[in-house]
MIZA-927388 format. One record per residue (C-alpha): residue number from 1; residue in one letter; chain; x, y, z. Coordinates in steps of 0.2 Angstrom, whole numbers. Layout:
BEGIN
 num residuo cadena     X     Y     Z
 NUM       A      A     X     Y     Z
...
end
This chain:
BEGIN
 num residuo cadena     X     Y     Z
   1       M      A   444  -754  -326
   2       L      A   462  -757  -332
   3       A      A   467  -757  -350
   4       Y      A   450  -762  -357
   5       A      A   436  -754  -366
   6       D      A   420  -759  -374
   7       Q      A   423  -754  -392
   8       P      A   425  -762  -409
   9       L      A   440  -774  -409
  10       T      A   456  -767  -415
  11       P      A   464  -777  -429
  12       L      A   477  -784  -417
  13       V      A   463  -790  -405
  14       Q      A   453  -797  -419
  15       R      A   467  -807  -427
  16       A      A   472  -814  -410
  17       A      A   453  -818  -406
  18       D      A   452  -827  -423
  19       E      A   468  -837  -420
  20       S      A   462  -842  -403
  21       A      A   444  -846  -410
  22       A      A   452  -858  -423
  23       I      A   462  -867  -409
  24       C      A   446  -868  -398
  25       A      A   436  -874  -413
  26       A      A   448  -889  -414
  27       G      A   446  -893  -396
  28       G      A   458  -881  -388
  29       M      A   474  -885  -379
  30       A      A   477  -892  -361
  31       A      A   477  -878  -348
  32       L      A   494  -882  -342
  33       G      A   503  -886  -358
  34       T      A   502  -905  -358
  35       S      A   490  -907  -343
  36       G      A   475  -899  -336
  37       P      A   458  -897  -342
  38       P      A   455  -895  -361
  39       A      A   448  -880  -371
  40       Y      A   461  -867  -367
  41       A      A   471  -856  -379
  42       L      A   483  -842  -379
  43       L      A   478  -824  -384
  44       G      A   493  -821  -395
  45       Q      A   501  -837  -401
  46       N      A   520  -833  -399
  47       V      A   532  -821  -392
  48       L      A   530  -808  -406
  49       D      A   511  -807  -403
  50       A      A   514  -805  -384
  51       V      A   526  -791  -387
  52       A      A   515  -782  -400
  53       G      A   499  -784  -390
  54       F      A   504  -782  -372
  55       F      A   521  -773  -370
  56       F      A   528  -756  -375
  57       S      A   540  -750  -362
  58       V      A   544  -766  -352
  59       E      A   561  -769  -345
  60       P      A   570  -784  -353
  61       Q      A   572  -793  -336
  62       V      A   554  -790  -332
  63       F      A   549  -797  -349
  64       A      A   560  -812  -347
  65       G      A   551  -816  -330
  66       V      A   534  -812  -336
  67       F      A   533  -820  -353
  68       P      A   535  -838  -347
  69       M      A   521  -835  -335
  70       L      A   508  -830  -348
  71       T      A   494  -843  -346
  72       R      A   482  -850  -358
  73       N      A   464  -844  -356
  74       P      A   448  -853  -356
  75       C      A   440  -854  -374
  76       G      A   424  -846  -367
  77       D      A   433  -831  -360
  78       L      A   442  -828  -377
  79       S      A   426  -829  -387
  80       S      A   418  -816  -375
  81       Y      A   430  -803  -382
  82       V      A   419  -802  -397
  83       T      A   402  -803  -389
  84       A      A   405  -794  -372
  85       P      A   402  -776  -378
  86       A      A   384  -780  -384
  87       T      A   381  -787  -366
  88       T      A   390  -774  -356
  89       L      A   387  -758  -365
  90       P      A   369  -757  -362
  91       N      A   372  -759  -343
  92       L      A   386  -748  -339
  93       A      A   375  -733  -335
  94       S      A   368  -744  -321
  95       I      A   384  -744  -312
  96       E      A   383  -732  -297
  97       V      A   399  -735  -288
  98       P      A   415  -725  -291
  99       V      A   424  -730  -306
 100       L      A   443  -729  -311
 101       V      A   448  -732  -329
 102       V      A   466  -733  -333
 103       G      A   474  -735  -350
 104       G      A   491  -734  -357
 105       T      A   495  -721  -371
 106       R      A   503  -735  -381
 107       D      A   491  -749  -378
 108       A      A   490  -759  -395
 109       L      A   475  -769  -389
 110       Y      A   464  -754  -383
 111       P      A   473  -738  -390
 112       P      A   468  -721  -385
 113       P      A   455  -714  -385
 114       A      A   447  -730  -379
 115       G      A   450  -728  -361
 116       R      A   443  -710  -361
 117       R      A   428  -716  -371
 118       Q      A   425  -731  -358
 119       A      A   426  -719  -344
 120       A      A   412  -708  -352
 121       R      A   400  -723  -353
 122       Y      A   398  -724  -334
 123       T      A   385  -711  -333
 124       G      A   377  -718  -318
 125       S      A   392  -716  -307
 126       R      A   394  -701  -295
 127       A      A   413  -702  -297
 128       V      A   422  -708  -313
 129       T      A   441  -705  -314
 130       F      A   451  -708  -330
 131       R      A   470  -709  -329
 132       S      A   482  -711  -344
 133       L      A   499  -718  -342
 134       P      A   511  -711  -354
 135       R      A   522  -722  -364
 136       T      A   514  -738  -357
 137       G      A   507  -753  -366
 138       H      A   493  -765  -362
 139       A      A   502  -774  -348
 140       L      A   500  -759  -336
 141       S      A   507  -767  -320
 142       F      A   523  -773  -329
 143       E      A   528  -758  -339
 144       R      A   540  -744  -334
 145       G      A   525  -734  -329
 146       R      A   519  -746  -316
 147       R      A   523  -735  -301
 148       A      A   512  -721  -309
 149       L      A   498  -734  -309
 150       Q      A   501  -738  -291
 151       R      A   501  -720  -286
 152       H      A   484  -718  -296
 153       M      A   477  -733  -288
 154       D      A   482  -728  -271
 155       S      A   475  -710  -273
 156       W      A   459  -716  -280
 157       L      A   456  -729  -267
 158       T      A   460  -715  -253
 159       D      A   449  -702  -262
 160       N      A   434  -714  -263
 161       R      A   437  -721  -245
 162       F      A   440  -739  -250
end
């Protein structure tokens, strides 16, 4: 579970979800800009939203390469951010496989202690590991702490014989 937690929505996520819901209620956008299937929207409607929501310690050249690749999301996926916790929370205890939860200490969408709380919800698993990445935002794999993420993932996969 990377950079996500079943919790009440933060104001930033709620605002982004509301903006996306308004776009989706009006029919949404084409998936690929001017083409592709309809009923898509961005989570965060501009560069400032993306920076505020996804990044904390991204290197400028990484941001320059990543931002243009942010894709639109299906409207159904976006609307699930609001309803998912009611569905998933009652079922987390039934997960019995090993679980890794990783969060950034500067994640604006799911700020601490969201990750630690999420890890504690997997009560049916024999092995739950929580890792926190210092000075890292929501986009874990693009932040300066991405190598620590890779080390945590490698270690966890090895330790759990995957």
